[in-house]
SEKEZA-532878 format. One record per residue (C-alpha): residue number from 1; y, x, z. Coordinates in Angstrom, 3 decimals, always signed. Last residue first. Layout:
   i    north     east       up
 NUM        Y        X        Z
...
***
This chain:
   i    north     east       up
 510   +0.679 +116.435  +46.193
 509   +0.687 +112.871  +47.440
 508   +3.422 +110.746  +45.859
 507   +5.936 +109.523  +48.372
 506   +5.162 +106.665  +50.704
 505   +7.454 +103.721  +50.576
 504   +9.966 +102.143  +52.863
 503  +11.968  +99.074  +51.936
 502  +15.717  +99.047  +52.292
 501  +16.050  +96.746  +49.327
 500  +18.871  +98.372  +47.463
 499  +18.929 +101.856  +48.917
 498  +15.169 +102.194  +48.662
 497  +13.770 +104.175  +51.538
 496  +11.555 +107.216  +51.495
 495   +8.605 +108.472  +53.496
 494   +7.359 +111.726  +52.065
 493   +4.325 +113.585  +50.766
 492   +2.081 +111.227  +52.688
 491   -0.899 +112.729  +54.525
 490   -4.077 +110.978  +53.338
 489   -4.989 +113.836  +50.992
 488   -6.078 +116.117  +53.844
 487   -7.166 +119.299  +52.038
 486   -3.905 +121.201  +52.557
 485   -3.460 +119.903  +56.101
 484   -6.862 +121.163  +57.280
 483   -6.218 +124.459  +55.489
 482   -2.838 +124.907  +57.190
 481   -4.239 +123.897  +60.589
 480   -7.012 +126.496  +60.409
 479   -4.638 +129.192  +59.133
 478   -2.097 +128.486  +61.893
 477   -4.719 +128.501  +64.634
 476   -6.198 +131.749  +63.276
 475   -2.783 +133.439  +63.116
 474   -1.959 +132.325  +66.669
 473   -5.276 +133.719  +67.909
 472   -4.810 +137.008  +66.023
 471   -1.295 +137.369  +67.458
 470   -2.599 +136.646  +70.961
 469   -4.975 +139.579  +70.560
 468   -1.946 +141.618  +69.496
 467   -0.160 +140.668  +72.699
 466   -3.166 +141.818  +74.706
 465   -3.147 +145.164  +72.913
 464   +0.611 +145.545  +73.423
 463   +0.097 +145.122  +77.156
 462   +0.767 +142.547  +79.893
 461   -1.553 +143.349  +82.785
 460   -4.406 +141.596  +84.600
 459   -6.022 +140.085  +81.510
 458   -3.678 +139.693  +78.562
 457   -5.866 +137.713  +76.178
 456   -7.791 +135.663  +78.751
 455   -4.599 +134.787  +80.616
 454   -2.843 +133.826  +77.393
 453   -5.721 +131.527  +76.389
 452   -5.735 +129.994  +79.861
 451   -2.008 +129.238  +79.706
 450   -2.365 +127.829  +76.194
 449   -4.828 +125.159  +77.405
 448   -2.023 +123.563  +79.428
 447   +0.310 +123.244  +76.442
 446   -2.413 +122.134  +74.034
 445   -3.614 +119.438  +76.436
 444   -0.023 +118.301  +76.925
 443   +0.399 +117.902  +73.148
 442   -2.789 +115.841  +72.973
 441   -1.333 +113.595  +75.670
 440   +1.921 +113.196  +73.695
 439   +0.017 +111.822  +70.689
 438   -2.040 +109.670  +73.041
 437   +1.201 +108.011  +74.161
 436   +2.334 +107.537  +70.570
 435   -0.966 +105.833  +69.706
 434   -0.726 +103.624  +72.794
 433   +2.741 +102.446  +71.742
 432   +2.057 +102.374  +67.980
 431   -0.833  +99.920  +68.118
 430   +1.040  +96.589  +68.136
 429   +3.275  +97.705  +65.268
 428   +0.498  +99.097  +63.100
 427   -0.598 +102.714  +63.035
 426   -0.877 +105.359  +60.310
 425   +2.782 +105.135  +59.265
 424   +4.155 +106.139  +62.678
 423   +1.427 +108.759  +63.190
 422   +2.579 +110.488  +60.013
 421   +6.170 +110.388  +61.288
 420   +5.185 +112.064  +64.566
 419   +3.103 +114.663  +62.718
 418   +6.047 +115.443  +60.421
 417   +8.586 +115.645  +63.254
 416   +6.439 +117.970  +65.367
 415   +5.319 +119.997  +62.366
 414   +8.728 +121.016  +61.030
 413  +10.836 +121.975  +64.040
 412   +8.021 +123.394  +66.160
 411   +6.305 +125.124  +63.254
 410   +9.570 +126.763  +62.064
 409  +10.706 +128.197  +65.416
 408   +7.946 +130.809  +65.209
 407   +9.727 +132.332  +62.209
 406  +12.949 +132.706  +64.213
 405  +11.177 +134.238  +67.202
 404   +9.448 +136.773  +64.949
 403  +12.652 +137.652  +63.089
 402  +14.362 +138.244  +66.426
 401  +11.505 +140.584  +67.424
 400  +11.742 +142.493  +64.148
 399  +15.528 +142.857  +64.477
 398  +15.162 +144.117  +68.064
 397  +13.298 +147.166  +66.847
 396   +9.709 +147.603  +68.053
 395   +9.219 +150.274  +70.740
 394   +6.609 +148.426  +72.826
 393   +4.751 +147.081  +69.818
 392   +5.086 +144.360  +67.219
 391   +3.049 +144.389  +63.981
 390   +0.393 +141.932  +65.211
 389   +3.084 +139.531  +66.465
 388   +4.541 +139.511  +62.947
 387   +1.150 +138.474  +61.558
 386   +0.893 +135.656  +64.114
 385   +4.362 +134.436  +63.148
 384   +3.363 +134.432  +59.481
 383   +0.324 +132.274  +60.273
 382   +2.522 +129.912  +62.302
 381   +4.931 +129.869  +59.342
 380   +2.026 +128.660  +57.178
 379   +1.545 +125.798  +59.663
 378   +5.218 +124.876  +59.398
 377   +5.351 +125.090  +55.597
 376   +2.256 +122.931  +55.144
 375   +3.416 +120.364  +57.674
 374   +6.982 +120.415  +56.318
 373   +5.670 +119.777  +52.771
 372   +3.490 +116.839  +53.799
 371   +6.177 +114.863  +55.643
 370   +9.588 +114.786  +53.958
 369  +11.876 +111.900  +54.908
 368  +15.013 +113.589  +53.618
 367  +17.137 +113.166  +56.751
 366  +14.099 +114.132  +58.840
 365  +13.511 +117.350  +56.870
 364  +16.930 +118.889  +57.537
 363  +17.310 +117.676  +61.130
 362  +13.931 +119.113  +62.130
 361  +14.773 +122.340  +60.285
 360  +18.043 +122.816  +62.174
 359  +16.452 +122.026  +65.551
 358  +13.554 +124.452  +65.166
 357  +15.696 +127.233  +63.715
 356  +18.070 +126.998  +66.687
 355  +15.262 +126.890  +69.265
 354  +13.348 +129.868  +67.890
 353  +16.588 +131.765  +67.304
 352  +17.375 +131.372  +71.048
 351  +14.291 +133.294  +72.233
 350  +16.115 +136.631  +72.187
 349  +18.849 +135.161  +74.412
 348  +16.323 +134.025  +77.007
 347  +14.609 +137.402  +76.893
 346  +17.930 +139.128  +77.535
 345  +18.497 +136.994  +80.632
 344  +14.976 +137.594  +81.905
 343  +15.405 +141.338  +81.417
 342  +13.848 +143.229  +78.504
 341  +11.427 +146.137  +79.021
 340   +9.251 +145.373  +76.020
 339   +6.009 +145.483  +77.975
 338   +6.340 +143.029  +80.844
 337   +9.632 +141.316  +79.966
 336   +9.184 +140.964  +76.209
 335   +5.423 +140.511  +76.599
 334   +5.850 +137.604  +79.032
 333   +8.347 +135.886  +76.720
 332   +6.089 +136.411  +73.696
 331   +2.982 +135.143  +75.487
 330   +4.794 +131.947  +76.499
 329   +6.133 +131.260  +73.005
 328   +3.031 +132.254  +71.045
 327   +0.633 +130.268  +73.247
 326   +2.986 +127.293  +73.414
 325   +3.347 +127.147  +69.635
 324   -0.303 +127.778  +68.786
 323   -1.566 +125.225  +71.303
 322   +0.985 +122.682  +70.135
 321   +0.021 +123.274  +66.501
 320   -3.657 +122.856  +67.347
 319   -3.145 +119.745  +69.510
 318   -0.793 +118.076  +67.026
 317   -3.168 +118.799  +64.166
 316   -6.064 +117.308  +66.158
 315   -4.055 +114.140  +66.850
 314   -3.109 +113.798  +63.177
 313   -6.737 +114.318  +62.189
 312   -7.768 +111.420  +64.402
 311   -5.124 +109.263  +62.736
 310   -6.508 +110.027  +59.270
 309  -10.068 +109.400  +60.481
 308   -9.302 +105.736  +61.218
 307  -12.670 +103.986  +61.475
 306  -13.599 +105.918  +64.637
 305  -10.208 +104.979  +66.082
 304  -11.005 +101.343  +65.398
 303  -14.261 +101.578  +67.304
 302  -12.683 +103.706  +70.032
 301  -10.077 +101.059  +70.825
 300   -8.313 +103.025  +73.552
 299   -7.058 +100.897  +76.449
 298   -9.686  +98.334  +75.515
 297   -9.138  +94.558  +75.405
 296  -12.526  +92.868  +74.952
 295  -14.591  +95.565  +76.651
 294  -17.802  +96.881  +75.094
 293  -16.743  +99.848  +72.960
 292  -14.189 +100.876  +75.593
 291  -16.933 +101.029  +78.229
 290  -19.249 +103.290  +76.237
 289  -16.401 +105.568  +75.187
 288  -15.143 +105.856  +78.766
 287  -18.645 +106.529  +80.123
 286  -19.141 +109.323  +77.586
 285  -15.724 +110.769  +78.444
 284  -16.560 +110.572  +82.156
 283  -19.777 +112.512  +81.623
 282  -17.949 +115.170  +79.616
 281  -15.116 +115.500  +82.158
 280  -17.583 +115.624  +85.053
 279  -19.392 +118.510  +83.332
 278  -16.143 +120.391  +82.818
 277  -15.215 +119.838  +86.449
 276  -18.636 +121.140  +87.528
 275  -18.087 +124.204  +85.305
 274  -14.949 +125.315  +87.112
 273  -14.140 +128.185  +84.794
 272  -12.857 +131.376  +86.416
 271  -10.817 +132.991  +83.672
 270  -10.873 +129.588  +81.960
 269   -8.256 +128.378  +84.411
 268   -6.143 +125.469  +83.135
 267   -8.824 +124.197  +80.763
 266  -10.968 +122.900  +83.640
 265   -8.006 +121.304  +85.434
 264   -6.918 +119.722  +82.167
 263  -10.385 +118.317  +81.473
 262  -10.894 +116.982  +85.005
 261   -7.481 +115.262  +85.029
 260   -7.913 +113.860  +81.509
 259  -11.412 +112.449  +82.167
 258  -10.462 +110.925  +85.518
 257   -7.384 +109.297  +84.014
 256   -9.356 +107.907  +81.058
 255  -11.990 +106.484  +83.401
 254   -9.334 +104.884  +85.618
 253   -7.426 +103.460  +82.621
 252  -10.615 +102.046  +81.111
 251  -11.484 +100.453  +84.447
 250   -8.006  +98.885  +84.606
 249   -8.245  +97.291  +81.138
 248   -4.706  +95.815  +80.958
 247   -5.887  +92.707  +79.072
 246   -8.717  +92.061  +81.505
 245   -6.371  +92.450  +84.466
 244   -3.945  +89.957  +82.932
 243   -6.701  +87.417  +82.211
 242   -8.016  +87.685  +85.773
 241   -4.540  +87.286  +87.275
 240   -3.923  +84.122  +85.329
 239   -2.312  +83.684  +81.980
 238   +1.020  +83.122  +80.310
 237   +1.769  +85.124  +77.196
 236   +4.908  +87.187  +77.637
 235   +8.118  +85.664  +76.354
 234   +9.527  +87.608  +73.403
 233  +11.003  +90.958  +74.327
 232  +14.761  +91.223  +74.704
 231  +16.923  +93.042  +72.213
 230  +18.038  +96.529  +73.195
 229  +21.803  +96.912  +73.713
 228  +22.583  +95.700  +77.231
 227  +19.368  +96.474  +79.086
 226  +19.121  +99.781  +77.214
 225  +22.693 +100.701  +78.155
 224  +22.265  +99.859  +81.836
 223  +18.885 +101.563  +82.269
 222  +19.834 +104.669  +80.265
 221  +22.953 +105.167  +82.404
 220  +21.044 +104.558  +85.638
 219  +18.366 +107.031  +84.522
 218  +21.000 +109.692  +83.833
 217  +22.821 +108.996  +87.106
 216  +19.630 +109.209  +89.215
 215  +17.704 +111.900  +87.326
 214  +20.298 +114.518  +88.247
 213  +19.348 +113.941  +91.903
 212  +15.973 +115.647  +91.487
 211  +17.233 +118.981  +90.197
 210  +20.207 +118.595  +92.563
 209  +17.743 +118.876  +95.448
 208  +17.179 +122.517  +94.444
 207  +20.576 +123.640  +95.703
 206  +24.098 +122.615  +94.628
 205  +25.559 +125.490  +92.611
 204  +22.534 +127.701  +92.001
 203  +20.079 +124.810  +91.671
 202  +22.356 +122.975  +89.230
 201  +23.198 +126.052  +87.151
 200  +19.599 +127.275  +87.033
 199  +18.321 +123.809  +86.160
 198  +20.764 +123.598  +83.274
 197  +19.726 +127.073  +82.106
 196  +16.021 +126.110  +82.239
 195  +16.329 +122.592  +80.826
 194  +18.607 +123.543  +77.921
 193  +15.757 +124.561  +75.620
 192  +13.506 +121.631  +76.524
 191  +16.596 +119.418  +76.392
 190  +17.325 +120.442  +72.821
 189  +13.716 +120.139  +71.673
 188  +13.397 +116.611  +73.071
 187  +16.632 +115.584  +71.360
 186  +15.482 +117.096  +68.054
 185  +12.206 +115.131  +68.052
 184  +13.889 +111.841  +68.936
 183  +16.567 +112.514  +66.313
 182  +13.884 +113.138  +63.711
 181  +12.280 +109.794  +64.529
 180  +15.682 +108.148  +64.055
 179  +16.217 +109.967  +60.756
 178  +12.747 +108.968  +59.563
 177  +13.374 +105.262  +60.080
 176  +10.137 +104.185  +58.322
 175  +10.727 +100.870  +56.575
 174  +14.089  +99.110  +56.766
 173  +12.624  +95.606  +56.817
 172  +15.129  +94.587  +59.544
 171  +12.417  +93.013  +61.703
 170   +9.902  +95.697  +60.733
 169  +12.256  +98.527  +61.607
 168  +13.271  +96.773  +64.835
 167   +9.667  +96.479  +65.991
 166   +8.879 +100.069  +65.032
 165  +11.890 +101.373  +66.940
 164  +10.924  +99.337  +69.998
 163   +7.306 +100.548  +69.819
 162   +8.443 +104.171  +69.558
 161  +10.770 +103.630  +72.529
 160   +7.928 +102.136  +74.591
 159   +5.662 +105.098  +73.792
 158   +8.442 +107.586  +74.680
 157   +9.946 +105.915  +77.754
 156   +6.929 +104.967  +79.837
 155   +6.021 +108.587  +80.566
 154   +9.418 +109.109  +82.209
 153   +8.503 +106.644  +84.937
 152   +5.038 +108.035  +85.624
 151   +6.152 +111.688  +85.661
 150   +9.214 +110.927  +87.798
 149   +7.010 +108.919  +90.157
 148   +4.575 +111.845  +90.441
 147   +7.473 +114.238  +91.032
 146   +8.767 +112.025  +93.861
 145   +5.327 +111.753  +95.435
 144   +5.101 +115.559  +95.394
 143   +8.494 +115.701  +97.136
 142   +7.254 +113.222  +99.721
 141   +4.339 +115.556 +100.348
 140   +6.749 +118.497 +100.661
 139   +8.789 +117.004 +103.469
 138  +12.102 +115.289 +104.230
 137  +12.650 +114.127 +100.617
 136  +16.233 +112.868 +100.141
 135  +16.833 +114.108  +96.598
 134  +13.167 +113.667  +95.738
 133  +13.259 +110.003  +96.745
 132  +16.381 +109.405  +94.638
 131  +14.865 +111.069  +91.568
 130  +11.635 +109.098  +91.930
 129  +13.573 +105.844  +92.257
 128  +15.505 +106.581  +89.071
 127  +12.276 +107.405  +87.231
 126  +10.707 +104.167  +88.464
 125  +13.763 +102.265  +87.118
 124  +13.457 +104.127  +83.793
 123   +9.803 +103.115  +83.581
 122  +10.592  +99.468  +84.335
 121  +13.302  +99.432  +81.665
 120  +10.956 +100.935  +79.065
 119   +8.074  +98.637  +80.079
 118  +10.239  +95.517  +79.804
 117  +11.637  +96.655  +76.453
 116   +8.181  +97.476  +75.122
 115   +6.704  +94.009  +75.807
 114   +4.098  +92.852  +78.326
 113   +0.865  +93.510  +76.449
 112   +1.802  +96.123  +73.825
 111   +4.129  +97.864  +76.286
 110   +1.339  +97.948  +78.876
 109   -0.895  +99.748  +76.379
 108   +1.839 +102.243  +75.582
 107   +2.337 +102.775  +79.294
 106   -1.344 +103.680  +79.569
 105   -1.062 +105.980  +76.556
 104   +1.689 +108.022  +78.286
 103   +0.330 +107.573  +81.831
 102   -2.573 +110.008  +81.857
 101   -0.904 +113.031  +80.243
 100   +2.335 +112.305  +82.091
  99   +0.712 +112.086  +85.508
  98   -1.121 +115.365  +84.906
  97   +1.948 +117.168  +83.593
  96   +4.097 +115.919  +86.482
  95   +1.503 +116.952  +89.059
  94   +1.163 +120.381  +87.434
  93   +4.802 +121.371  +87.887
  92   +5.133 +120.294  +91.519
  91   +1.812 +122.048  +92.093
  90   +3.754 +125.287  +91.541
  89   +5.095 +125.009  +95.097
  88   +1.553 +124.946  +96.482
  87   +0.688 +128.148  +94.600
  86   +3.929 +130.056  +95.240
  85   +3.460 +129.968  +99.008
  84   +5.106 +127.394 +101.222
  83   +7.572 +127.478 +104.108
  82   +9.201 +124.122 +103.213
  81  +12.664 +125.544 +102.590
  80  +11.398 +128.822 +101.116
  79   +8.910 +127.172  +98.741
  78  +11.576 +124.708  +97.581
  77  +14.029 +127.541  +96.963
  76  +11.499 +129.532  +94.943
  75  +10.436 +126.482  +92.941
  74  +13.980 +125.509  +91.956
  73  +14.410 +127.251  +88.599
  72  +11.001 +126.115  +87.334
  71  +11.914 +122.477  +88.097
  70  +14.213 +122.270  +85.104
  69  +11.461 +122.719  +82.487
  68   +9.211 +119.709  +83.067
  67  +12.114 +117.520  +84.185
  66  +13.836 +118.155  +80.853
  65  +10.628 +117.412  +78.938
  64  +10.086 +114.032  +80.662
  63  +13.702 +112.873  +80.661
  62  +14.100 +113.386  +76.925
  61  +12.422 +110.096  +75.951
  60  +14.817 +108.111  +78.149
  59  +17.923 +109.708  +76.658
  58  +16.606 +109.080  +73.150
  57  +16.031 +105.398  +73.995
  56  +19.463 +105.101  +75.607
  55  +20.986 +106.670  +72.458
  54  +19.037 +104.684  +69.841
  53  +20.405 +101.159  +70.334
  52  +24.059 +101.810  +71.040
  51  +23.846 +104.851  +68.784
  50  +23.170 +102.776  +65.681
  49  +19.733 +101.939  +64.377
  48  +20.294  +98.647  +62.545
  47  +23.633  +99.708  +61.102
  46  +22.295 +103.129  +60.141
  45  +19.228 +101.609  +58.585
  44  +21.172  +99.022  +56.629
  43  +23.111 +101.836  +55.038
  42  +19.946 +103.115  +53.485
  41  +18.203 +106.175  +54.760
  40  +18.682 +109.221  +52.525
  39  +16.420 +109.295  +49.557
  38  +13.132 +110.907  +48.748
  37  +11.891 +110.101  +45.234
  36   +8.267 +110.091  +44.192
  35   +7.887 +106.531  +45.416
  34   +9.913 +104.957  +42.567
  33  +10.316 +101.577  +44.251
  32   +7.612  +99.821  +42.248
  31   +5.042 +100.612  +44.978
  30   +1.880 +102.186  +43.605
  29   +2.052 +105.015  +46.136
  28   +1.103 +102.528  +48.832
  27   +1.859 +103.361  +52.431
  26   -1.422 +104.211  +54.077
  25   -3.988 +101.538  +54.938
  24   -6.829 +102.924  +52.881
  23   -6.723  +99.928  +50.495
  22   -3.099 +100.595  +49.714
  21   -0.329  +99.381  +51.921
  20   +3.193  +98.029  +51.445
  19   +5.229  +98.519  +54.646
  18   +8.363  +96.335  +54.497
  17   +6.770  +93.518  +56.395
  16   +3.805  +94.546  +58.564
  15   +2.945  +91.550  +60.688
  14   +2.499  +89.292  +57.675
  13   -0.337  +91.420  +56.375
  12   -2.530  +90.525  +59.358
  11   -6.167  +90.504  +58.330
  10   -6.081  +92.437  +55.088
   9   -3.533  +95.103  +56.030
   8   -4.951  +95.742  +59.467
   7   -8.588  +95.837  +58.396
   6   -7.980  +98.263  +55.604
   5   -5.838 +100.332  +57.901
   4   -8.650 +100.739  +60.366
   3   -7.719  +99.231  +63.655
   2   -6.308 +101.655  +66.183
   1   -5.617  +98.936  +68.740
***
């Protein structure tokens, strides 16, 4: 996986119909299809990517973010029922993040070997089982097992769905289905916003077990509809147990898991850094790179990744934007309640502009196929959001705070879609599953790292001074990402489709 684009286009051009490439492997601006125009997706796209196909995939990809947010409303009840403190109860949150960060690229690898439809259906079945076990869990350890299964099962959905979309796009020669990718992004944003209120309603009306049970009907629905409406995978290559284990790369998976777990645990508490964990993470990373360079079927093809700097930059952009977004969002909510004097309910309402702006902008740019412009605009908005955070204080008018939340909604709506689309055109069909999984992993690293950054900025108490320190950090992250995007000429200006041929092209770089 992660072959350089030159290698991919020259060795296997027949596997990438509808994606003309230049010598760098990006979509060729010399295409005769007037690449400087951005059109709406052709009619063939809508027929090939109708709701029967896309809805179960979107539902599956949203199960991870909705489970991440819903559980927050049930932690107090779980702690009371099992006589636990807040620390052990909060491990229900971290276990899902850790499993997701490890399993997203792993499931992408399995999708490339055994077929994305099989992996998607298997993941949804694991998710269903995890929800059922959590609903009936007699003890806290079983509840932890349930959350781990939910994390593993839901982690299969996004990389497998990306691989399924890519496979259908190449079969139908429709090019980059930007509207479909935009819908994936919007769906995840919607459920992330609705997760907390939905969890509050379910836990308040039926108890915390409802937060686990809700996975059962939703997973069953996705399972049935995907089995019915997603075309079957081709027959898997026959081979013995040894050949299958070699293809899966179990040692690579173990080393990657150990590296991610140690890294995230180290980043989670930089107030009191666990230096041994950091050292283990570095040693494990070195061992992982050494092993992946030598094995025949690596989980992460580090040689190809080293030859694909454009993809590496996409991962770094996703990490920086994610870190800036989570740091601004979580610090803003804590500052509103701790220093601004707003209640939890009022804070939730104040944060709504962030979600609304994010979803509207994601829809707007995805229907036009824009990529470079949204990245520049979104990262510049992160700079503007940091500046607004610097001007806020305890007595700031509500209008200024609402403006801040609205501006901070721009990076989430614009950059997430644009980075996802860039990744889609920077990888080939057999690589996109693992690449999409790593894309999510980098997002998780940014999310977890943000908690340490906030803790270092605020210290023991939430104050205006601490919030202003966060403003400088957000501003710096936005400026760094903006400059990196501005000087990266490999980012396409747009991905467009020709209404006559349905073939995707890259827009002119600006």
